[in-house]
N, C-alpha and C positions, 0 to 999 in steps of 0.2 A: 368514583372509580376510573372513569374515562380520563380524568385529569392526571391520575398517576400514570396511566399507560402512555398518555401524550408526553408527559415529562420524561418518562423512561425512553421513549423513542427519540425525543429531541436530544437527550444526552448521549444516546448511542449512535446517532447519525454521524456526527463529526468523527467519532472514533472509528467507525466503519470506513469512512472516506479516507482517513489517515492511514489505516491499515492497508487499504487497497493501493494507496500512493506508495507506501513502503514496498509492497510486493512488486509494483511496477518498477520502482527504482532499482531494487535488487536484481530483477531480471535483466534490466538494461546494463547494470554493472557487470553481471556475470557474462553477458554477451560481449561486452567490451573486453573483458579478460580473455575470453575465448579468441577474439580477433587478434589480440596481441600475442597470444600463444601460437596461433597459426602463422602469423607473420612477425617473426622476431625483428626487433629494430623498428 
C-alpha cells in the first residue's frame, strides 16, 4: 500500500511543480502587460 502512495506522490510532484511554474510565468506576463499599458511605446 505504501508503494502505491509513493508512486502517486512521485507522479504528482512534477505536475505540481509545473503548475506552479505556469502560474509564476502568467503573473510575470500579466505584470509586463500592465507595464506596457502604463507606459505606451
